[in-house]
N, CA, C and O atoms as CSV, one atom per row, in Angstrom:
chain,resi,resn,atom,element,x,y,z
A,1,UNK,N,N,-56.955,12.856,-53.803
A,1,UNK,CA,C,-55.617,12.541,-54.606
A,1,UNK,C,C,-56.043,11.324,-55.391
A,1,UNK,O,O,-56.643,10.369,-54.898
A,2,UNK,N,N,-55.670,11.439,-56.693
A,2,UNK,CA,C,-56.086,10.247,-57.652
A,2,UNK,C,C,-55.010,9.103,-57.468
A,2,UNK,O,O,-53.875,9.231,-57.008
A,3,UNK,N,N,-55.547,8.096,-57.874
A,3,UNK,CA,C,-54.613,6.771,-57.832
A,3,UNK,C,C,-53.231,7.043,-58.564
A,3,UNK,O,O,-52.172,6.606,-58.115
A,4,UNK,N,N,-53.315,7.739,-59.634
A,4,UNK,CA,C,-52.145,7.989,-60.450
A,4,UNK,C,C,-51.252,9.100,-59.653
A,4,UNK,O,O,-50.029,8.976,-59.724
A,5,UNK,N,N,-51.744,10.067,-58.974
A,5,UNK,CA,C,-50.940,10.891,-58.224
A,5,UNK,C,C,-50.343,10.204,-57.019
A,5,UNK,O,O,-49.215,10.417,-56.574
A,6,UNK,N,N,-51.251,9.336,-56.534
A,6,UNK,CA,C,-50.748,8.549,-55.186
A,6,UNK,C,C,-49.544,7.652,-55.598
A,6,UNK,O,O,-48.554,7.597,-54.867
A,7,UNK,N,N,-49.617,6.954,-56.751
A,7,UNK,CA,C,-48.474,6.196,-57.369
A,7,UNK,C,C,-47.282,7.096,-57.493
A,7,UNK,O,O,-46.227,6.829,-56.917
A,8,UNK,N,N,-47.446,8.199,-58.268
A,8,UNK,CA,C,-46.289,9.027,-58.466
A,8,UNK,C,C,-45.659,9.603,-57.222
A,8,UNK,O,O,-44.450,9.832,-57.194
A,9,UNK,N,N,-46.438,9.840,-56.204
A,9,UNK,CA,C,-45.966,10.138,-54.851
A,9,UNK,C,C,-45.111,9.154,-54.172
A,9,UNK,O,O,-44.163,9.474,-53.455
A,10,UNK,N,N,-45.506,7.845,-54.441
A,10,UNK,CA,C,-44.991,6.677,-53.924
A,10,UNK,C,C,-43.604,6.533,-54.562
A,10,UNK,O,O,-42.606,6.379,-53.859
A,11,UNK,N,N,-43.553,6.585,-55.883
A,11,UNK,CA,C,-42.388,6.378,-56.594
A,11,UNK,C,C,-41.360,7.474,-56.383
A,11,UNK,O,O,-40.156,7.228,-56.464
A,12,UNK,N,N,-41.787,8.568,-56.137
A,12,UNK,CA,C,-40.921,9.825,-55.724
A,12,UNK,C,C,-40.241,9.500,-54.337
A,12,UNK,O,O,-39.032,9.689,-54.200
A,13,UNK,N,N,-40.957,9.051,-53.395
A,13,UNK,CA,C,-40.477,8.519,-52.061
A,13,UNK,C,C,-39.516,7.520,-52.192
A,13,UNK,O,O,-38.432,7.587,-51.611
A,14,UNK,N,N,-39.881,6.479,-53.009
A,14,UNK,CA,C,-38.929,5.303,-53.270
A,14,UNK,C,C,-37.583,5.874,-53.948
A,14,UNK,O,O,-36.500,5.449,-53.545
A,15,UNK,N,N,-37.638,6.712,-54.845
A,15,UNK,CA,C,-36.583,7.193,-55.541
A,15,UNK,C,C,-35.514,7.983,-54.558
A,15,UNK,O,O,-34.296,7.954,-54.734
A,16,UNK,N,N,-36.160,8.672,-53.526
A,16,UNK,CA,C,-35.420,9.319,-52.460
A,16,UNK,C,C,-34.582,8.351,-51.730
A,16,UNK,O,O,-33.402,8.587,-51.466
A,17,UNK,N,N,-35.207,7.228,-51.393
A,17,UNK,CA,C,-34.382,6.165,-50.668
A,17,UNK,C,C,-33.320,5.550,-51.448
A,17,UNK,O,O,-32.216,5.340,-50.945
A,18,UNK,N,N,-33.620,5.228,-52.744
A,18,UNK,CA,C,-32.556,4.777,-53.611
A,18,UNK,C,C,-31.546,5.732,-53.969
A,18,UNK,O,O,-30.415,5.328,-54.236
A,19,UNK,N,N,-31.856,7.079,-54.009
A,19,UNK,CA,C,-30.893,8.061,-54.331
A,19,UNK,C,C,-29.839,8.027,-53.065
A,19,UNK,O,O,-28.617,8.104,-53.188
A,20,UNK,N,N,-30.553,7.897,-51.831
A,20,UNK,CA,C,-29.633,7.982,-50.693
A,20,UNK,C,C,-28.646,6.908,-50.523
A,20,UNK,O,O,-27.597,7.051,-49.895
A,21,UNK,N,N,-29.079,5.656,-51.197
A,21,UNK,CA,C,-28.240,4.601,-51.110
A,21,UNK,C,C,-27.188,4.559,-52.213
A,21,UNK,O,O,-26.242,3.778,-52.117
A,22,UNK,N,N,-27.334,5.434,-53.334
A,22,UNK,CA,C,-26.683,5.427,-54.460
A,22,UNK,C,C,-25.202,6.007,-54.307
A,22,UNK,O,O,-24.834,6.823,-55.151
A,23,UNK,N,N,-24.376,5.653,-53.334
A,23,UNK,CA,C,-23.048,6.052,-53.264
A,23,UNK,C,C,-22.372,4.876,-52.491
A,23,UNK,O,O,-22.903,4.330,-51.525
A,24,UNK,N,N,-21.203,4.548,-52.982
A,24,UNK,CA,C,-20.286,3.555,-52.273
A,24,UNK,C,C,-20.154,3.775,-50.904
A,24,UNK,O,O,-20.398,2.844,-50.137
A,25,UNK,N,N,-19.785,4.925,-50.452
A,25,UNK,CA,C,-19.573,5.101,-49.006
A,25,UNK,C,C,-20.909,4.914,-48.226
A,25,UNK,O,O,-20.977,4.220,-47.212
A,26,UNK,N,N,-21.820,5.488,-48.694
A,26,UNK,CA,C,-23.211,5.258,-47.971
A,26,UNK,C,C,-23.613,3.715,-47.939
A,26,UNK,O,O,-24.158,3.277,-46.926
A,27,UNK,N,N,-23.378,2.956,-48.932
A,27,UNK,CA,C,-23.550,1.511,-48.859
A,27,UNK,C,C,-22.761,0.922,-47.873
A,27,UNK,O,O,-23.233,0.072,-47.118
A,28,UNK,N,N,-21.546,1.312,-47.805
A,28,UNK,CA,C,-20.623,0.770,-46.704
A,28,UNK,C,C,-21.177,1.161,-45.443
A,28,UNK,O,O,-21.353,0.280,-44.602
A,29,UNK,N,N,-21.481,2.353,-45.180
A,29,UNK,CA,C,-22.092,2.832,-43.781
A,29,UNK,C,C,-23.278,2.050,-43.579
A,29,UNK,O,O,-23.359,1.553,-42.456
A,30,UNK,N,N,-24.220,1.811,-44.373
A,30,UNK,CA,C,-25.485,1.043,-44.154
A,30,UNK,C,C,-25.013,-0.335,-43.743
A,30,UNK,O,O,-25.474,-0.876,-42.738
A,31,UNK,N,N,-24.101,-0.909,-44.505
A,31,UNK,CA,C,-23.642,-2.299,-44.184
A,31,UNK,C,C,-23.060,-2.418,-42.772
A,31,UNK,O,O,-23.411,-3.324,-42.016
A,32,UNK,N,N,-22.145,-1.466,-42.424
A,32,UNK,CA,C,-21.702,-1.417,-41.021
A,32,UNK,C,C,-22.664,-1.281,-39.952
A,32,UNK,O,O,-22.585,-1.900,-38.890
A,33,UNK,N,N,-23.689,-0.355,-40.289
A,33,UNK,CA,C,-24.759,-0.217,-39.196
A,33,UNK,C,C,-25.700,-1.319,-39.095
A,33,UNK,O,O,-26.445,-1.431,-38.121
A,34,UNK,N,N,-25.692,-2.225,-40.171
A,34,UNK,CA,C,-26.450,-3.621,-40.031
A,34,UNK,C,C,-26.001,-4.393,-38.929
A,34,UNK,O,O,-26.764,-5.098,-38.269
A,35,UNK,N,N,-24.686,-4.272,-38.694
A,35,UNK,CA,C,-23.994,-5.061,-37.629
A,35,UNK,C,C,-24.224,-4.481,-36.212
A,35,UNK,O,O,-24.486,-5.212,-35.257
A,36,UNK,N,N,-24.125,-3.269,-36.125
A,36,UNK,CA,C,-24.291,-2.623,-34.841
A,36,UNK,C,C,-24.348,-1.178,-35.122
A,36,UNK,O,O,-24.027,-0.653,-36.188
A,37,UNK,N,N,-24.870,-0.470,-33.864
A,37,UNK,CA,C,-24.780,1.041,-34.012
A,37,UNK,C,C,-23.138,1.630,-33.963
A,37,UNK,O,O,-22.207,1.034,-33.421
A,38,UNK,N,N,-23.067,2.694,-34.535
A,38,UNK,CA,C,-21.687,3.315,-34.573
A,38,UNK,C,C,-21.636,4.796,-34.400
A,38,UNK,O,O,-22.592,5.512,-34.698
A,39,UNK,N,N,-20.474,5.263,-33.900
A,39,UNK,CA,C,-20.497,6.746,-33.770
A,39,UNK,C,C,-19.890,7.316,-35.163
A,39,UNK,O,O,-19.412,6.534,-35.984
A,40,UNK,N,N,-19.926,8.546,-35.365
A,40,UNK,CA,C,-19.520,9.072,-36.648
A,40,UNK,C,C,-18.070,8.891,-36.770
A,40,UNK,O,O,-17.603,8.614,-37.875
A,41,UNK,N,N,-17.279,9.025,-35.700
A,41,UNK,CA,C,-15.794,8.845,-35.728
A,41,UNK,C,C,-15.525,7.533,-36.317
A,41,UNK,O,O,-14.712,7.494,-37.240
A,42,UNK,N,N,-16.129,6.369,-35.893
A,42,UNK,CA,C,-15.917,5.027,-36.362
A,42,UNK,C,C,-16.194,4.987,-37.921
A,42,UNK,O,O,-15.413,4.536,-38.758
A,43,UNK,N,N,-17.320,5.484,-38.141
A,43,UNK,CA,C,-17.707,5.370,-39.646
A,43,UNK,C,C,-16.707,6.158,-40.510
A,43,UNK,O,O,-16.294,5.698,-41.574
A,44,UNK,N,N,-16.326,7.359,-40.028
A,44,UNK,CA,C,-15.196,8.129,-40.773
A,44,UNK,C,C,-14.007,7.254,-41.098
A,44,UNK,O,O,-13.503,7.216,-42.221
A,45,UNK,N,N,-13.561,6.516,-40.005
A,45,UNK,CA,C,-12.372,5.730,-40.288
A,45,UNK,C,C,-12.586,4.582,-41.129
A,45,UNK,O,O,-11.725,4.190,-41.917
A,46,UNK,N,N,-13.784,3.993,-40.977
A,46,UNK,CA,C,-14.046,2.898,-41.902
A,46,UNK,C,C,-14.303,3.234,-43.334
A,46,UNK,O,O,-14.025,2.438,-44.231
A,47,UNK,N,N,-14.861,4.470,-43.567
A,47,UNK,CA,C,-15.060,5.084,-44.894
A,47,UNK,C,C,-13.783,5.541,-45.567
A,47,UNK,O,O,-13.516,5.413,-46.762
A,48,UNK,N,N,-12.984,6.129,-44.563
A,48,UNK,CA,C,-11.642,6.735,-45.072
A,48,UNK,C,C,-12.019,8.123,-45.550
A,48,UNK,O,O,-11.496,8.529,-46.588
A,49,UNK,N,N,-12.813,8.833,-44.941
A,49,UNK,CA,C,-13.240,10.151,-45.246
A,49,UNK,C,C,-13.222,10.978,-43.965
A,49,UNK,O,O,-13.213,10.417,-42.870
A,50,UNK,N,N,-13.216,12.254,-44.085
A,50,UNK,CA,C,-13.354,13.164,-43.008
A,50,UNK,C,C,-14.681,13.110,-42.370
A,50,UNK,O,O,-15.683,12.774,-43.000
A,51,UNK,N,N,-14.696,13.428,-41.164
A,51,UNK,CA,C,-15.997,13.308,-40.308
A,51,UNK,C,C,-17.001,14.291,-40.956
A,51,UNK,O,O,-18.147,13.844,-40.911
A,52,UNK,N,N,-16.889,15.570,-41.578
A,52,UNK,CA,C,-17.923,16.400,-42.216
A,52,UNK,C,C,-18.402,15.645,-43.311
A,52,UNK,O,O,-19.619,15.603,-43.491
A,53,UNK,N,N,-17.582,14.998,-44.125
A,53,UNK,CA,C,-18.139,14.292,-45.296
A,53,UNK,C,C,-19.096,13.134,-44.925
A,53,UNK,O,O,-20.165,12.901,-45.488
A,54,UNK,N,N,-18.522,12.397,-43.827
A,54,UNK,CA,C,-19.399,11.234,-43.444
A,54,UNK,C,C,-20.656,11.649,-42.805
A,54,UNK,O,O,-21.661,10.939,-42.829
A,55,UNK,N,N,-20.597,12.906,-42.181
A,55,UNK,CA,C,-21.867,13.428,-41.561
A,55,UNK,C,C,-22.792,13.720,-42.541
A,55,UNK,O,O,-23.965,13.381,-42.388
A,56,UNK,N,N,-22.353,14.410,-43.706
A,56,UNK,CA,C,-23.359,14.558,-44.778
A,56,UNK,C,C,-23.986,13.399,-45.474
A,56,UNK,O,O,-25.105,13.449,-45.984
A,57,UNK,N,N,-23.150,12.271,-45.470
A,57,UNK,CA,C,-23.627,10.981,-46.059
A,57,UNK,C,C,-24.717,10.536,-45.038
A,57,UNK,O,O,-25.771,10.109,-45.510
A,58,UNK,N,N,-24.567,10.593,-43.676
A,58,UNK,CA,C,-25.466,10.221,-42.769
A,58,UNK,C,C,-26.755,11.134,-42.792
A,58,UNK,O,O,-27.895,10.691,-42.659
A,59,UNK,N,N,-26.472,12.305,-42.954
A,59,UNK,CA,C,-27.748,13.170,-43.015
A,59,UNK,C,C,-28.689,12.778,-44.215
A,59,UNK,O,O,-29.915,12.786,-44.104
A,60,UNK,N,N,-28.064,12.457,-45.298
A,60,UNK,CA,C,-28.949,12.011,-46.449
A,60,UNK,C,C,-29.575,10.733,-46.098
A,60,UNK,O,O,-30.768,10.610,-46.375
A,61,UNK,N,N,-28.975,9.785,-45.548
A,61,UNK,CA,C,-29.557,8.471,-45.113
A,61,UNK,C,C,-30.515,8.753,-44.125
A,61,UNK,O,O,-31.533,8.064,-44.199
A,62,UNK,N,N,-30.458,9.684,-43.106
A,62,UNK,CA,C,-31.306,9.917,-42.082
A,62,UNK,C,C,-32.625,10.642,-42.792
A,62,UNK,O,O,-33.769,10.265,-42.540
A,63,UNK,N,N,-32.342,11.668,-43.661
A,63,UNK,CA,C,-33.439,12.285,-44.359
A,63,UNK,C,C,-34.372,11.158,-45.060
A,63,UNK,O,O,-35.601,11.226,-45.038
A,64,UNK,N,N,-33.787,10.321,-45.561
A,64,UNK,CA,C,-34.501,9.182,-46.396
A,64,UNK,C,C,-35.174,8.193,-45.501
A,64,UNK,O,O,-36.008,7.388,-45.915
A,65,UNK,N,N,-34.752,8.289,-44.166
A,65,UNK,CA,C,-35.501,7.409,-43.165
A,65,UNK,C,C,-34.758,5.971,-43.151
A,65,UNK,O,O,-35.334,4.940,-42.806
A,66,UNK,N,N,-33.592,6.022,-43.512
A,66,UNK,CA,C,-32.799,4.813,-43.473
A,66,UNK,C,C,-32.085,4.492,-42.011
A,66,UNK,O,O,-32.030,3.370,-41.509
A,67,UNK,N,N,-31.602,5.591,-41.484
A,67,UNK,CA,C,-30.831,5.530,-40.307
A,67,UNK,C,C,-31.637,6.527,-39.316
A,67,UNK,O,O,-32.499,7.340,-39.649
A,68,UNK,N,N,-31.128,6.258,-37.983
A,68,UNK,CA,C,-31.577,7.123,-36.900
A,68,UNK,C,C,-30.403,7.476,-36.129
A,68,UNK,O,O,-29.407,6.753,-36.104
A,69,UNK,N,N,-30.494,8.576,-35.496
A,69,UNK,CA,C,-29.260,9.030,-34.624
A,69,UNK,C,C,-29.676,9.241,-33.142
A,69,UNK,O,O,-30.834,9.453,-32.784
A,70,UNK,N,N,-28.663,9.162,-32.373
A,70,UNK,CA,C,-28.716,9.400,-30.954
A,70,UNK,C,C,-27.554,10.094,-30.357
A,70,UNK,O,O,-26.453,9.551,-30.267
A,71,UNK,N,N,-27.809,11.338,-29.936
A,71,UNK,CA,C,-26.743,12.125,-29.505
A,71,UNK,C,C,-26.473,11.878,-27.970
A,71,UNK,O,O,-27.331,12.086,-27.112
A,72,UNK,N,N,-25.076,11.369,-27.677
A,72,UNK,CA,C,-24.765,11.029,-26.275
A,72,UNK,C,C,-23.604,11.773,-26.057
A,72,UNK,O,O,-22.531,11.422,-26.547
A,73,UNK,N,N,-23.745,12.926,-25.256
A,73,UNK,CA,C,-22.600,13.846,-24.933
A,73,UNK,C,C,-22.074,14.484,-26.143
A,73,UNK,O,O,-22.872,15.133,-26.821
A,74,UNK,N,N,-20.840,14.397,-26.519
A,74,UNK,CA,C,-20.320,15.131,-27.680
A,74,UNK,C,C,-20.341,14.185,-28.897
A,74,UNK,O,O,-20.053,14.675,-29.989
A,75,UNK,N,N,-20.660,12.849,-28.814
A,75,UNK,CA,C,-20.651,11.918,-29.906
A,75,UNK,C,C,-22.199,11.666,-30.359
A,75,UNK,O,O,-23.074,11.643,-29.494
A,76,UNK,N,N,-22.505,11.482,-31.695
A,76,UNK,CA,C,-23.613,11.105,-32.243
A,76,UNK,C,C,-23.526,9.553,-32.733
A,76,UNK,O,O,-22.664,9.215,-33.544
A,77,UNK,N,N,-24.471,8.625,-32.194
A,77,UNK,CA,C,-24.449,7.456,-32.701
A,77,UNK,C,C,-25.500,7.117,-33.730
A,77,UNK,O,O,-26.580,7.693,-33.599
A,78,UNK,N,N,-25.363,6.333,-34.662
A,78,UNK,CA,C,-26.239,5.956,-35.820
A,78,UNK,C,C,-26.587,4.374,-35.764
A,78,UNK,O,O,-25.799,3.504,-35.393
A,79,UNK,N,N,-27.764,4.191,-36.153
A,79,UNK,CA,C,-28.291,2.707,-36.188
A,79,UNK,C,C,-29.072,2.811,-37.414
A,79,UNK,O,O,-29.407,3.881,-37.922
A,80,UNK,N,N,-29.400,1.437,-37.951
A,80,UNK,CA,C,-30.374,1.402,-39.019
A,80,UNK,C,C,-31.692,1.474,-38.381
A,80,UNK,O,O,-31.985,0.858,-37.357
A,81,UNK,N,N,-32.436,2.217,-39.002
A,81,UNK,CA,C,-33.852,2.536,-38.596
A,81,UNK,C,C,-34.835,1.354,-39.256
A,81,UNK,O,O,-35.869,0.926,-38.742
A,82,UNK,N,N,-34.289,0.967,-40.432
A,82,UNK,CA,C,-35.125,-0.172,-41.027
A,82,UNK,C,C,-34.165,-1.143,-41.521
A,82,UNK,O,O,-33.596,-0.994,-42.602
A,83,UNK,N,N,-33.970,-2.154,-40.738
A,83,UNK,CA,C,-32.883,-3.318,-41.069
A,83,UNK,C,C,-33.227,-4.032,-42.361
A,83,UNK,O,O,-32.358,-4.598,-43.024
A,84,UNK,N,N,-34.460,-4.003,-42.701
A,84,UNK,CA,C,-34.929,-4.669,-44.100
A,84,UNK,C,C,-34.253,-4.291,-45.195
A,84,UNK,O,O,-34.243,-4.980,-46.215
A,85,UNK,N,N,-33.577,-3.070,-45.074
A,85,UNK,CA,C,-32.908,-2.466,-46.294
A,85,UNK,C,C,-31.880,-3.574,-46.668
A,85,UNK,O,O,-31.534,-3.702,-47.842
A,86,UNK,N,N,-31.411,-4.338,-45.732
A,86,UNK,CA,C,-30.293,-5.300,-46.143
A,86,UNK,C,C,-30.892,-6.377,-47.121
A,86,UNK,O,O,-30.141,-7.074,-47.803
A,87,UNK,N,N,-32.215,-6.494,-47.171
A,87,UNK,CA,C,-32.747,-7.413,-48.218
A,87,UNK,C,C,-32.490,-6.821,-49.670
A,87,UNK,O,O,-32.308,-7.550,-50.645
A,88,UNK,N,N,-32.491,-5.499,-49.722
A,88,UNK,CA,C,-32.122,-4.732,-51.000
A,88,UNK,C,C,-30.718,-5.041,-51.413
A,88,UNK,O,O,-30.432,-5.153,-52.605
A,89,UNK,N,N,-29.707,-5.201,-50.324
A,89,UNK,CA,C,-28.335,-5.617,-50.618
A,89,UNK,C,C,-28.237,-6.984,-51.281
A,89,UNK,O,O,-27.458,-7.234,-52.200
A,90,UNK,N,N,-29.144,-7.902,-50.707
A,90,UNK,CA,C,-29.039,-9.224,-51.308
A,90,UNK,C,C,-29.634,-9.218,-52.727
A,90,UNK,O,O,-29.118,-9.937,-53.582
A,91,UNK,N,N,-30.650,-8.476,-53.009
A,91,UNK,CA,C,-31.150,-8.431,-54.294
A,91,UNK,C,C,-30.148,-7.777,-55.259
A,91,UNK,O,O,-30.076,-8.221,-56.405
A,92,UNK,N,N,-29.365,-6.744,-54.870
A,92,UNK,CA,C,-28.302,-6.239,-55.696
A,92,UNK,C,C,-27.189,-7.266,-55.955
A,92,UNK,O,O,-26.727,-7.409,-57.088
A,93,UNK,N,N,-26.770,-7.964,-54.926
A,93,UNK,CA,C,-25.712,-8.965,-55.101
A,93,UNK,C,C,-26.366,-10.085,-56.149
A,93,UNK,O,O,-25.628,-10.503,-57.041
A,94,UNK,N,N,-27.521,-10.505,-56.075
A,94,UNK,CA,C,-28.164,-11.289,-56.915
A,94,UNK,C,C,-28.056,-10.873,-58.415
A,94,UNK,O,O,-27.763,-11.666,-59.310
A,95,UNK,N,N,-28.296,-9.676,-58.581
A,95,UNK,CA,C,-28.284,-9.017,-59.910
A,95,UNK,C,C,-26.862,-9.026,-60.459
A,95,UNK,O,O,-26.627,-9.357,-61.621
A,96,UNK,N,N,-25.955,-8.669,-59.624
A,96,UNK,CA,C,-24.486,-8.629,-60.023
A,96,UNK,C,C,-23.981,-10.125,-60.267
A,96,UNK,O,O,-23.218,-10.359,-61.204
A,97,UNK,N,N,-24.378,-11.038,-59.487
A,97,UNK,CA,C,-23.977,-12.289,-59.881
A,97,UNK,C,C,-24.568,-12.836,-61.081
A,97,UNK,O,O,-23.887,-13.562,-61.805
A,98,UNK,N,N,-25.788,-12.554,-61.369
A,98,UNK,CA,C,-26.372,-12.958,-62.678
A,98,UNK,C,C,-25.797,-12.271,-63.998
A,98,UNK,O,O,-25.744,-12.853,-65.081
A,99,UNK,N,N,-25.396,-11.029,-63.786
A,99,UNK,CA,C,-24.748,-10.334,-64.790
A,99,UNK,C,C,-23.242,-10.868,-65.074
A,99,UNK,O,O,-22.725,-10.871,-66.191
A,100,UNK,N,N,-22.693,-11.268,-64.016
A,100,UNK,CA,C,-21.339,-11.929,-64.164
A,100,UNK,C,C,-21.327,-13.216,-64.904
A,100,UNK,O,O,-20.424,-13.577,-65.659
A,101,UNK,N,N,-22.533,-13.951,-64.591
A,101,UNK,CA,C,-22.631,-15.363,-65.058
A,101,UNK,C,C,-22.927,-15.201,-66.581
A,101,UNK,O,O,-22.308,-15.940,-67.347
A,102,UNK,N,N,-23.788,-14.330,-67.073
A,102,UNK,CA,C,-24.036,-13.952,-68.323
A,102,UNK,C,C,-22.790,-13.456,-69.076
A,102,UNK,O,O,-22.540,-13.874,-70.207
A,103,UNK,N,N,-22.005,-12.558,-68.440
A,103,UNK,CA,C,-20.854,-12.070,-69.213
A,103,UNK,C,C,-19.842,-13.356,-69.369
A,103,UNK,O,O,-19.168,-13.475,-70.392
A,104,UNK,N,N,-19.781,-14.198,-68.427
A,104,UNK,CA,C,-18.910,-15.431,-68.624
A,104,UNK,C,C,-19.369,-16.208,-69.851
A,104,UNK,O,O,-18.566,-16.527,-70.727
A,105,UNK,N,N,-20.577,-16.490,-69.909
A,105,UNK,CA,C,-21.151,-17.283,-71.028
A,105,UNK,C,C,-20.905,-16.731,-72.438
A,105,UNK,O,O,-20.616,-17.448,-73.396
A,106,UNK,N,N,-21.042,-15.410,-72.487
A,106,UNK,CA,C,-20.891,-14.564,-73.618
A,106,UNK,C,C,-19.372,-14.708,-73.987
A,106,UNK,O,O,-19.054,-15.113,-75.105
A,107,UNK,N,N,-18.486,-14.392,-73.090
A,107,UNK,CA,C,-17.073,-14.566,-73.308
A,107,UNK,C,C,-16.455,-15.854,-73.345
A,107,UNK,O,O,-15.391,-16.013,-73.943
A,108,UNK,N,N,-17.071,-16.834,-72.723
A,108,UNK,CA,C,-16.684,-18.273,-72.683
A,108,UNK,C,C,-16.702,-18.976,-73.864
A,108,UNK,O,O,-16.390,-20.167,-73.879
């Protein structure tokens, strides 16, 4: 595999993770899982969506390698597989803050 092909494959894999995070409900789920593991029923209540919808969100996050699941009896519990994803949240917050500051300067 050439270096260019390797880079493209890496960018494609990174895009998959970003796409998995690119939904407000999934961001909320990841944030809640950063605090502790949760069952689907808890997450559905927090998100304010039906369990099948939340399960689809969780499936996307699991396929992207962000969360892991553990079936216990009739319930499935989820946890963050890679807690460092929260560093990305801090970066997003910094971008948002900077944009707000610049908008204030332009309007002010």
